[in-house]
N, C-alpha and C positions, 0 to 999 in steps of 0.2 A: 286761180289761172292753171291752166293746162300750157305742156309745151310750146303745144300748137297755138295757144291764143297769145303767146308771148312771141312767137316765130311772127307771127300777124303784126301783131303792135309792133315789133323792133323793124318791120320793114317799113314800117308805113303806109301800108297799102288801105285801102276803104275796105270795111270788114264788118259784120253784124252778127251777134252772137245771138243765138235763140236755144232757151232751155224748155224742156218740159219733163215732167213725169215720168220717166221710165216706169213700164211695168215689167217686172222678172219673166214673166212667165209670155211675154212676147215671141212670137215664133220667129220675127225678122227685124230686125231691129233696126234698119232701114224702113220699109214699110210702115214701122210703128212712129217714126219720125214725120214721115209724109203726114201722116192720119193725125197725127196730135197736132202738129203745125198747122194743118189746112191747106197741104202743098200739094202739088202736081207732082206727083211721085218721080216723072220724065226728070225733074229738078231736083232730087236728093239722089245723091251716089254716096255707093258704098267703096269703102278701101280694102280690096284682098290682097294678099300675098301671095304670090305662090314662086318654085322654085324651080330656075332655068338650068336642063340638060344636070339635074342631079346634083347642079353646086351653087350658084349663084342666086339671091334673093331677089324678085324684083315687085313692083309696086305696079295694081291695076285699079284705075279710080271706073266704076262704071254705075249706069242706074240703078237703081235697086229692085226692078221688076226683072229685067233679061238675066239669063246666065253666062256666065264668062265662057268663051270659048279659048280653048285650051292652045288648040293650033293659032287661033288666030295674036293672040298674045304672046305665045313663043317666036311667029313669026314677025312681029311688031319689034322683039327683042333680038332678031337674027338669031336664035336660038332654036335645035332642033327639037326641042322636048318641053313642057312646060306642066307641074301639076304643084295643085295646092299644096302651101307647104305647112308643117307641122308648127301645131296652136305656141309651143314651146318656143318654136324659132322663131314665131311671128312675136311674140310679144318679148322675147330676148332682143332682139334688131331693134322692135319699132320702138321699145318704154312703154307700149298701152295694151291693155287689158281688150281679148277679143269682143266686140262687139262696141267696142269704144276705141276703136285702130284710125288715127287720123292719116291723115297722106302728110300733112304738116308737123314738123316739131318733133320727126323720129331721130332717135339716138342714132341713127347713119341715115344716111342719104343714100337709098336705093336707086338703080333705072324704075323710074316712074312711066305710066303710060295712061293718059285721061281717056274716055270712049267720046269718039268724033260727035256723038251727040250733043256733046257741050258744046260744040262749036255755036250751036246757033241760040244759045243762052245768053240775057244780059249777066245774071248772075246764076250760081249754083248753091247747093248745101252738101257738104262732107264733115265729118264728126269733128267737132272741134274735141276730141282727148277723152271721153268720157259718154258713159253713154247715158242719152238725156241731156246733150248736149252737142250743139249744130254751128257751125260757123257758116255764113253765107260771102261768098267773093266771086270776085270773075274768073272764069274760067281760064282769061288770060295772065291773070294776078298767080291762080292757084298753078300754070305751067311752068311761070317764071320761080315760085319759091319754091318746088318739087325740081325744077332743070328737066321737065317733065316733056312728054313728045305724044300728039294726040294722033289715033289710032281706031280703027274697028277691032272691038275686041269681042263683041257680043255675036251669037246666032243671028 
């Protein structure tokens, strides 16, 4: 069990776990998950951690194919500037290794933003806390568990 799965289990939401054999040479963890689980990439989301105004960390959850737009995530967070957080800060704050960062079960609850394309989905997939492990849940449950906000975050 990972902290992400433990959080989902503890809250009693409906979720499903999907496991696949992770290839360490995969260029994109999210696209690998979509391919190996035979999913539409628009339903598989990656968890990115950004630093706002050179101070606070925040989480952006976006589909695996598009790029995160830093101006849009900064705007959603009411910050002037956003940049990708340092790897060490991500791992220390979340308790997960890169490629396995889940928006659920993080050590510290950070401001969280979910790309608005999730609003049209019945369920979506995010990392369950390690490479090769995904958790499927409703966007509303994800927002509830992370105290997240839906926003336009991509190009």
